[in-house]
C-alpha positions, 0 to 999 in steps of 0.5 A: 486087770493088768495095770501098765505105766509107760514113760513116753518120749518126745512129747509133753506128757510125762507118763501114761497109765492104763489098764488092759483086761481081756484085750480092752483098755480102761482107765487111760490117764496121761500125766502132763501134756494137753490136759483137755485133749488127753482126757478126751482120748482117755474117754474115747478109748475106754472099753475099746479093743486095745489093738484097734486103738493102737492101729488108729493112733499109731503114727499120729504126729504133733508139731512135726515131732515124729510122734505125739501123746496119742502115738505114744499110747499106741507104742505103749499098747504095742509094747504090752501086746507084743512083748 
């Protein structure tokens, strides 16, 4: 299992931690941001295919910022999977 720490930009969350094993996401945790909503995202994506999760969350916008915590998770996954 590989642990990833990502520093999001343009959102309330200050850090995103997650693990990837065999292409699946585990232990997704956001530090900062909307606590309840971000915990829910972590629960919803647990054990799911990382590439599929990124496809679903990519481009999600929060308050016309051009990104969101969910979009930042997609970017973190993309960065990890695509180098």
